[in-house]
N, C-alpha and C positions, 0 to 999 in steps of 0.2 A: 360252031364249037362253043361250048359253055365256058365263060371266062373264069369261073371259080376253080377250074381244074389247074390253072397256072399256079396259084399260091399253094394248092395242095401238093402239086408235083414238086414245087420248090422246097417245101418243108420236108417232104419225104426224101428228096435227094440230099438235103442238108443233113438229115439224120444218118443216112447211109454213108455220106462222105465223112462225117465225124467219126463213125465207128471204123471206117476204112483207115483213117489216119491213126486211130488208136491201135489198130492191128499192124500198121506199118512201122510204128515206132520201135518195137523189139527187133524187127528185121534190119532196119537201118542202124548203123553204128555211129550215129551223130549224137553227141551228148545234149545239144541245145534244142533238139526237135521236140522234146516231150512237152515243153510249155507252150510253144507257139504254133505247132503244126495243126492240131485238130481244129481250133477255131477258124483259122484261115482256110483250111480245106473245107470246112462246113460253109463258109461264105461263098467259096467258089462253087460248091455243090448247089447252094441256093440259087445262084445266078444261072447255072446251067439248067437246073430244074425249071426255073421260071421262063427263060428265053428259049431253050431248046426242047426239053421234054414236054412241057405243057402245050406246046404247039404241034408236037409230032403225033399225038394220039389220034388214031383213025378208027375205022370201023372193025378192022380185023385184029384178033387177039395176038396173032403171031407178030404183026407189025408193031404193036405196043410193047411186046416183050423185047423185040429187036431194038426199038427206040430206047428202052430202059438200059439195055446193054451198051448202046452207043453213048448214052448220057454218062454211064459209069466210066467208060474209057475217056470221054471228053473231059470229065471232071478230073481224072488222074493226070492227064496231060496238062491241062490248064493249071492245076494246083502245083505241079512240078515247075511249070514256067514261072508262076507267081512266087513260089517259095524260094527259088534259087536266086532271085534278084538281090535280096540282102546279103546272101552268102557271097555272091560274085562281087558285089560292091565292096565288101570287107576285104576280099582278096585283092581287088584292084587298088584299094587305098593302102594296103600294106606293101605295094610295089612289086608284087610277084609277076605281073604282066607289064611288059615295057611298051607294047604296041596295042592298038585298038583291035587288030585282028587276033592277037593272042587272047584278049579278053572275050571276044566273041566265040573263039574256039573253046575257051575254058567254060563259057556259059553252056554251050552245046554239050560239052563233055560231062559237065555236072548234071545236066538234065538227063542225059542218056544213062548216067550212073544211077540216078534215083529211079528212073523207070525200069532199068534192068533189075534192080533190087525188088521192085514191085511184081516181077514175074514169078516170085516165090509161090508155089502152090498153096501154102498156108494162108496166103492173102488173096490170091487170084480166084480160087474156087469159091470161098465164102462171099467175096464181093460180086462175082458173076452171078451167083444164085440170088443174092440180095437185090441186085439191079434187075434181074429177070422178074423177081417177085414184085418189085416196085412197078415195073411196066405192066404186069398183069393186074395188080390191084388198081392202078390208075385207069386201066382200061375199063374195069367194071364200075369204078366210081364215075367215070366219064359217061358210060352208057346209062347209068342210073340218073345222073344229072340231066342228060339229054332227054330221057324219057319223062322226067318230071317237068322239064320245060315244055315239051311237046304236048303234055296233057293239059296245060293251062289254056 
């Protein structure tokens, strides 16, 4: 596998994750998300693109498209897990939860709420298409880089 594909995959997933977060902001009814969500989601997309998607590209086109879709879903789940930590911390500090188990339950509920809002077709369809295109483009870039490396 050519190692340059990892940073290319990371940058492409970062761009897709950023625009996915921008599309998510009108769907969510959280006032503070507009300023902080897109950069953090882009960072999560960069990490997922580097670690997961860059290493999953194989010889078949369908598998690369499937890996792109998996990377999009993984980015959404990890971004939700990361972005709800400050929110749940604020809720804990305000004394809304008395027990640790209540805080864990609240964290899971908040994540499920964010992910349920992301199932809106106005977000789900464009992001699915974008992730499939990222997988296909990365497949062709990887094939081209492999062919260039093998020609030497």
